[in-house]
DSSP file (Angstrom, degrees, kcal/mol; ACC not computed):
  #  RESIDUE AA STRUCTURE BP1 BP2  ACC     N-H-->O    O-->H-N    N-H-->O    O-->H-N    TCO  KAPPA ALPHA  PHI   PSI    X-CA   Y-CA   Z-CA
    1    1 A S              0   0    0      0, 0.0     3,-0.2     0, 0.0     6,-0.2   0.000 360.0 360.0 360.0 140.6    9.7  -13.3  -18.8
    2    2 A I        +     0   0    0      1,-0.2     2,-0.5     4,-0.1     6,-0.1   0.388 360.0  89.3 -89.2   5.9   12.8  -11.3  -19.4
    3    3 A A  S    S+     0   0    0      4,-0.1    45,-0.7    44,-0.0    -1,-0.2  -0.287  80.2  72.4 -93.5  47.7   12.5   -9.8  -15.9
    4    4 A S  S >> S-     0   0    0     -2,-0.5     3,-1.4    -3,-0.2     4,-0.6  -0.982  92.0-107.0-153.7 159.9   14.6  -12.6  -14.5
    5    5 A P  H >> S+     0   0    0      0, 0.0     4,-1.4     0, 0.0     3,-0.7   0.783 111.2  72.2 -60.7 -26.3   18.2  -13.8  -14.4
    6    6 A E  H 3> S+     0   0    0      1,-0.2     4,-2.1     2,-0.2     5,-0.2   0.799  85.0  67.1 -61.6 -27.3   17.3  -16.7  -16.8
    7    7 A F  H <> S+     0   0    0     -3,-1.4     4,-3.4     1,-0.2     5,-0.4   0.940 103.4  44.6 -56.1 -46.3   17.0  -14.1  -19.6
    8    8 A W  H <X S+     0   0    0     -3,-0.7     4,-1.9    -4,-0.6    -1,-0.2   0.830 108.9  56.3 -70.6 -31.7   20.7  -13.5  -19.4
    9    9 A Q  H  < S+     0   0    0     -4,-1.4    -1,-0.2     2,-0.2    -2,-0.2   0.872 117.8  34.8 -65.6 -35.7   21.5  -17.2  -19.2
   10   10 A V  H  < S+     0   0    0     -4,-2.1    -2,-0.2     2,-0.1    -3,-0.2   0.916 126.5  36.7 -83.2 -47.3   19.6  -17.8  -22.4
   11   11 A A  H >< S+     0   0    0     -4,-3.4     3,-1.3    -5,-0.2    -3,-0.2   0.839  80.8 175.7 -78.9 -33.5   20.4  -14.5  -24.3
   12   12 A G  G >< S-     0   0    0     -4,-1.9     3,-1.9    -5,-0.4     4,-0.2  -0.307  70.2 -15.9  59.2-146.9   24.0  -14.0  -23.1
   13   13 A P  G >  S+     0   0    0      0, 0.0     3,-1.6     0, 0.0    -1,-0.3   0.744 130.4  71.7 -61.8 -23.6   25.7  -11.1  -24.8
   14   14 A A  G <  S+     0   0    0     -3,-1.3    -2,-0.2     1,-0.3    -3,-0.1   0.706  88.8  64.2 -66.3 -17.1   23.0  -10.9  -27.5
   15   15 A G  G X  S+     0   0    0     -3,-1.9     3,-2.1    -4,-0.1    -1,-0.3   0.603  73.2 118.9 -81.1 -10.7   20.7   -9.6  -24.8
   16   16 A E  T <  S+     0   0    0     -3,-1.6     3,-0.1     1,-0.3     0, 0.0  -0.315  77.6  21.6 -60.1 133.7   22.7   -6.4  -24.3
   17   17 A G  T 3  S+     0   0    0      1,-0.3    -1,-0.3    -2,-0.0     2,-0.2   0.383  85.1 147.5  89.8  -3.0   20.6   -3.3  -25.1
   18   18 A T    <   -     0   0    0     -3,-2.1     2,-0.4     1,-0.0    -1,-0.3  -0.465  27.1-168.4 -66.8 133.8   17.3   -5.1  -24.7
   19   19 A M        +     0   0    0     -2,-0.2     2,-0.3    -3,-0.1    -1,-0.0  -0.958  13.4 160.2-124.4 143.1   14.6   -2.8  -23.4
   20   20 A F        -     0   0    0     -2,-0.4     2,-0.5     2,-0.1    -2,-0.0  -0.983  37.3-112.2-155.5 161.0   11.2   -3.6  -22.0
   21   21 A V        +     0   0    0     -2,-0.3    -2,-0.0     0, 0.0     0, 0.0  -0.841  43.6 153.5-100.3 131.5    8.5   -2.1  -19.9
   22   22 A F        -     0   0    0     -2,-0.5     3,-0.1     3,-0.0    -2,-0.1  -0.967  43.4-107.4-155.0 139.2    7.9   -3.7  -16.5
   23   23 A P        -     0   0    0      0, 0.0     0, 0.0     0, 0.0     0, 0.0  -0.171  54.9 -78.8 -61.6 162.9    6.5   -2.3  -13.2
   24   24 A S        -     0   0    0      1,-0.1     0, 0.0     2,-0.1     0, 0.0  -0.275  59.3 -88.9 -62.0 152.0    8.9   -1.8  -10.4
   25   25 A D    >   -     0   0    0      1,-0.2     3,-0.9    -3,-0.1    -1,-0.1  -0.482  33.9-157.4 -67.5 118.6    9.8   -5.0   -8.5
   26   26 A P  G >  S+     0   0    0      0, 0.0     3,-1.7     0, 0.0     6,-0.3   0.506  71.6  94.9 -77.2  -2.9    7.2   -5.4   -5.7
   27   27 A Q  G 3  S+     0   0    0      1,-0.3     9,-0.1    19,-0.1    -2,-0.0   0.806  84.5  51.5 -59.7 -27.5    9.5   -7.6   -3.5
   28   28 A A  G <  S+     0   0    0     -3,-0.9    -1,-0.3     3,-0.0     5,-0.1   0.541  83.6 111.8 -87.3  -6.1   10.6   -4.6   -1.5
   29   29 A K  S X> S-     0   0    0     -3,-1.7     3,-1.4     1,-0.1     4,-0.6  -0.428  72.4-131.3 -68.5 139.4    7.1   -3.4   -0.8
   30   30 A P  G >4 S+     0   0    0      0, 0.0     3,-1.0     0, 0.0     4,-0.4   0.852 107.8  60.7 -57.6 -33.7    6.1   -3.6    2.9
   31   31 A E  G 34 S+     0   0    0      1,-0.2     4,-0.3     2,-0.1     3,-0.2   0.742 105.9  47.8 -65.4 -22.0    2.8   -5.4    1.9
   32   32 A A  G <> S+     0   0    0     -3,-1.4     4,-3.1    -6,-0.3     5,-0.3   0.513  82.1  98.7 -96.6  -6.8    4.9   -8.2    0.3
   33   33 A K  H <X S+     0   0    0     -3,-1.0     4,-2.2    -4,-0.6     5,-0.2   0.892  86.0  41.3 -52.0 -52.4    7.3   -8.8    3.1
   34   34 A D  H  > S+     0   0    0     -4,-0.4     4,-2.2     1,-0.2    -1,-0.2   0.912 117.2  47.6 -65.7 -43.2    5.5  -11.9    4.6
   35   35 A A  H  > S+     0   0    0     -4,-0.3     4,-2.7     2,-0.2     5,-0.2   0.909 111.1  51.2 -65.5 -41.4    4.7  -13.4    1.3
   36   36 A V  H  X S+     0   0    0     -4,-3.1     4,-2.8     1,-0.2     5,-0.2   0.918 110.3  49.7 -61.1 -43.4    8.2  -13.0    0.0
   37   37 A A  H  X S+     0   0    0     -4,-2.2     4,-2.1    -5,-0.3    -2,-0.2   0.911 112.8  46.5 -62.2 -42.8    9.6  -14.6    3.2
   38   38 A K  H  X S+     0   0    0     -4,-2.2     4,-0.9     2,-0.2    -2,-0.2   0.905 113.8  47.9 -67.1 -41.1    7.3  -17.6    2.8
   39   39 A I  H ><>S+     0   0    0     -4,-2.7     5,-1.6     1,-0.2     3,-0.7   0.932 113.2  47.4 -65.8 -45.4    8.0  -18.0   -0.9
   40   40 A K  H ><5S+     0   0    0     -4,-2.8     3,-2.1     1,-0.2    -1,-0.2   0.870 105.5  59.6 -64.1 -35.7   11.8  -17.8   -0.3
   41   41 A A  H 3<5S+     0   0    0     -4,-2.1    -1,-0.2     1,-0.3    -2,-0.2   0.783 100.5  57.6 -62.7 -25.2   11.5  -20.3    2.6
   42   42 A G  T <<5S-     0   0    0     -4,-0.9    -1,-0.3    -3,-0.7    -2,-0.2   0.397 126.4-102.9 -84.4   2.3   10.1  -22.7    0.0
   43   43 A G  T < 5S+     0   0    0     -3,-2.1     2,-0.4     1,-0.3    -3,-0.2   0.683  86.0 111.4  88.8  18.3   13.2  -22.3   -2.1
   44   44 A F      < -     0   0    0     -5,-1.6    -1,-0.3     2,-0.0    -2,-0.2  -0.976  60.1-138.2-128.0 139.3   11.9  -20.0   -4.8
   45   45 A T        -     0   0    0     -2,-0.4     2,-2.4    -3,-0.1     5,-0.1  -0.860  21.3-134.7 -94.0 122.3   12.7  -16.3   -5.5
   46   46 A P        +     0   0    0      0, 0.0     5,-0.4     0, 0.0     2,-0.1  -0.394  52.5 143.5 -79.7  69.4    9.5  -14.4   -6.3
   47   47 A E    >   +     0   0    0     -2,-2.4     3,-1.8     3,-0.1     2,-0.1  -0.412  46.8  13.7 -98.8 177.5   10.8  -12.5   -9.3
   48   48 A G  T 3  S-     0   0    0    -45,-0.7     3,-0.3     1,-0.3     4,-0.3  -0.368 132.3 -14.9  62.6-128.3    9.1  -11.6  -12.5
   49   49 A F  T 3> S+     0   0    0      1,-0.2     4,-2.6    -2,-0.1    -1,-0.3   0.369 105.1 106.1 -90.3   4.2    5.4  -11.9  -12.4
   50   50 A T  H <> S+     0   0    0     -3,-1.8     4,-2.2     1,-0.2    -1,-0.2   0.918  83.8  39.1 -54.3 -54.3    5.2  -14.1   -9.3
   51   51 A L  H  > S+     0   0    0     -5,-0.4     4,-2.1    -3,-0.3    -1,-0.2   0.800 113.5  55.8 -72.1 -27.0    3.9  -11.4   -6.8
   52   52 A F  H  > S+     0   0    0     -4,-0.3     4,-1.6     2,-0.2    -1,-0.2   0.903 110.0  46.4 -67.5 -39.8    1.6  -10.0   -9.4
   53   53 A S  H  X S+     0   0    0     -4,-2.6     4,-2.0     2,-0.2    -2,-0.2   0.895 109.9  53.9 -66.2 -40.0    0.1  -13.4   -9.9
   54   54 A Y  H  X S+     0   0    0     -4,-2.2     4,-2.2    -5,-0.2    -2,-0.2   0.903 106.9  52.3 -58.6 -42.6   -0.1  -13.8   -6.1
   55   55 A A  H  X S+     0   0    0     -4,-2.1     4,-2.4     1,-0.2    -1,-0.2   0.857 105.3  54.9 -63.8 -36.4   -2.0  -10.5   -6.0
   56   56 A V  H  X S+     0   0    0     -4,-1.6     4,-2.6     2,-0.2    -1,-0.2   0.928 108.4  48.2 -62.1 -45.2   -4.5  -11.8   -8.5
   57   57 A V  H  X S+     0   0    0     -4,-2.0     4,-2.6     1,-0.2    -2,-0.2   0.901 110.5  52.1 -63.0 -40.3   -5.2  -14.8   -6.3
   58   58 A Q  H  X S+     0   0    0     -4,-2.2     4,-2.2     2,-0.2    -1,-0.2   0.914 110.7  48.1 -60.9 -41.7   -5.6  -12.5   -3.3
   59   59 A A  H  X S+     0   0    0     -4,-2.4     4,-2.3     2,-0.2    -2,-0.2   0.920 112.2  47.5 -65.8 -44.3   -8.1  -10.4   -5.3
   60   60 A V  H  X S+     0   0    0     -4,-2.6     4,-2.4     2,-0.2    -1,-0.2   0.918 111.2  51.7 -64.0 -42.1  -10.1  -13.4   -6.5
   61   61 A A  H  X S+     0   0    0     -4,-2.6     4,-2.2     1,-0.2    -1,-0.2   0.904 110.2  48.8 -61.4 -40.5  -10.2  -14.8   -2.9
   62   62 A E  H  X S+     0   0    0     -4,-2.2     4,-3.0     1,-0.2    -1,-0.2   0.882 109.6  53.0 -66.1 -36.5  -11.5  -11.5   -1.6
   63   63 A G  H  X S+     0   0    0     -4,-2.3     4,-2.5     2,-0.2     6,-0.3   0.902 108.7  49.1 -63.3 -40.8  -14.1  -11.5   -4.3
   64   64 A V  H  X>S+     0   0    0     -4,-2.4     4,-1.8     2,-0.2     5,-1.1   0.912 112.7  48.7 -63.5 -42.5  -15.3  -14.9   -3.3
   65   65 A K  H  <5S+     0   0    0     -4,-2.2    -2,-0.2     2,-0.2    -1,-0.2   0.946 114.0  45.1 -62.4 -48.7  -15.4  -13.8    0.3
   66   66 A R  H  <5S+     0   0    0     -4,-3.0    -2,-0.2     1,-0.2    -1,-0.2   0.876 117.6  43.9 -64.6 -37.3  -17.4  -10.7   -0.6
   67   67 A A  H  <5S-     0   0    0     -4,-2.5    -1,-0.2     2,-0.3    -2,-0.2   0.733  96.8-137.3 -79.5 -22.1  -19.8  -12.5   -2.9
   68   68 A G  T  <5S+     0   0    0     -4,-1.8     2,-0.3     1,-0.2    -3,-0.2   0.770  78.7  73.0  67.5  24.1  -20.3  -15.4   -0.5
   69   69 A S  S   <S-     0   0    0     -5,-1.1    -2,-0.3    -6,-0.3    -1,-0.2  -0.982  76.4-135.3-160.6 157.5  -20.0  -17.6   -3.6
   70   70 A D        +     0   0    0     -2,-0.3    -6,-0.1    -3,-0.1    -5,-0.1   0.223  61.9 129.2-104.3  14.1  -17.4  -18.8   -6.2
   71   71 A D     >  -     0   0    0      1,-0.2     4,-2.7    -7,-0.1     3,-0.3  -0.557  60.6-137.3 -65.8 122.1  -19.7  -18.1   -9.1
   72   72 A P  H  > S+     0   0    0      0, 0.0     4,-2.6     0, 0.0     5,-0.2   0.846 100.4  50.2 -56.0 -38.6  -17.5  -16.0  -11.5
   73   73 A A  H  > S+     0   0    0      2,-0.2     4,-2.1     1,-0.2     5,-0.1   0.908 113.4  45.8 -66.3 -40.8  -20.2  -13.5  -12.3
   74   74 A K  H  > S+     0   0    0     -3,-0.3     4,-2.4     2,-0.2    -1,-0.2   0.890 112.7  50.7 -69.0 -39.2  -21.0  -12.9   -8.6
   75   75 A V  H  X S+     0   0    0     -4,-2.7     4,-1.8     2,-0.2    -2,-0.2   0.940 110.8  48.7 -63.1 -46.8  -17.3  -12.6   -7.8
   76   76 A A  H  X S+     0   0    0     -4,-2.6     4,-1.2    -5,-0.2    -2,-0.2   0.912 112.2  48.5 -60.0 -42.9  -16.7  -10.1  -10.5
   77   77 A E  H  < S+     0   0    0     -4,-2.1     3,-0.4     1,-0.2    -1,-0.2   0.900 109.4  52.8 -64.8 -39.9  -19.7   -8.0   -9.4
   78   78 A A  H >< S+     0   0    0     -4,-2.4     3,-0.5     1,-0.2    -1,-0.2   0.819 109.1  50.6 -65.8 -30.2  -18.5   -8.1   -5.8
   79   79 A L  H >< S+     0   0    0     -4,-1.8    15,-0.7     1,-0.2     3,-0.6   0.732  97.8  68.1 -78.9 -22.5  -15.1   -6.8   -6.9
   80   80 A K  T 3<  +     0   0    0     -4,-1.2    -1,-0.2    -3,-0.4    -2,-0.1  -0.027  69.0  99.8 -89.9  34.0  -16.5   -3.9   -8.9
   81   81 A N  T <  S-     0   0    0     -3,-0.5    -1,-0.2     2,-0.2    -2,-0.1   0.428  93.6-114.5 -99.8   2.3  -17.8   -2.0   -5.8
   82   82 A G  S <  S+     0   0    0     -3,-0.6    -2,-0.1     1,-0.3    -3,-0.1   0.444  71.4 134.2  83.4  -1.4  -14.9    0.4   -5.6
   83   83 A Q        -     0   0    0     -4,-0.1    11,-0.4     1,-0.1    -1,-0.3  -0.685  60.8-110.7 -82.6 133.4  -13.7   -0.9   -2.2
   84   84 A P        -     0   0    0      0, 0.0     2,-0.5     0, 0.0     9,-0.2  -0.249  22.9-148.2 -63.4 149.7   -9.9   -1.4   -2.1
   85   85 A I  E     -A   92   0A   0      7,-2.2     7,-2.0     5,-0.1     2,-0.4  -0.987  15.6-131.5-118.4 123.7   -8.5   -4.9   -1.9
   86   86 A S  E     +A   91   0A   0     -2,-0.5     2,-0.3     5,-0.2     5,-0.2  -0.629  38.8 161.9 -77.6 125.5   -5.2   -5.3    0.0
   87   87 A T  E >   -A   90   0A   0      3,-0.5     3,-1.6    -2,-0.4   -32,-0.1  -0.832  55.1 -96.3-135.4 174.0   -2.6   -7.3   -1.9
   88   88 A V  T 3  S+     0   0    0      1,-0.3   -56,-0.2    -2,-0.3   -59,-0.1   0.643 125.2  49.2 -68.1 -14.4    1.1   -7.9   -1.9
   89   89 A V  T 3  S-     0   0    0      1,-0.5    -1,-0.3   -38,-0.1     2,-0.2   0.282 126.3 -91.0-104.7   9.6    1.5   -5.2   -4.6
   90   90 A G  E <   -A   87   0A   0     -3,-1.6    -3,-0.5   -61,-0.1    -1,-0.5  -0.518  67.9 -29.5 108.8-179.7   -0.6   -2.7   -2.7
   91   91 A D  E     -A   86   0A   0     -5,-0.2     2,-0.4    -2,-0.2    -5,-0.2  -0.477  57.0-166.1 -72.9 140.7   -4.3   -1.9   -2.7
   92   92 A V  E     -A   85   0A   0     -7,-2.0    -7,-2.2    -2,-0.2     2,-0.4  -0.952   3.3-162.2-124.3 148.2   -6.2   -2.4   -6.0
   93   93 A I              0   0    0     -2,-0.4   -13,-0.1    -9,-0.2   -14,-0.1  -0.996 360.0 360.0-131.6 134.7   -9.6   -1.2   -6.9
   94   94 A F              0   0    0    -15,-0.7   -14,-0.1    -2,-0.4    -1,-0.1   0.373 360.0 360.0-108.3 360.0  -11.9   -2.4   -9.6
């Protein structure tokens, strides 16, 4: 991902002027506070896609809970009911 300091370490001056589309950094969201603290306590900075991936796992876990099963078709159906799912990037609805 170019949404991290490593981009500049690799690209150096050649990276100047690079433009890309990326959502705002969710680390500052109140919903992410606890997860960010836990991740940082483990020695990792949750930059780039980290919290978005975390939110996906939260959504799948909620789908399993709602479906009462880990069957992918049942989980997908349970998630498509229009009820919000609380995640570190905010509520999502399928």
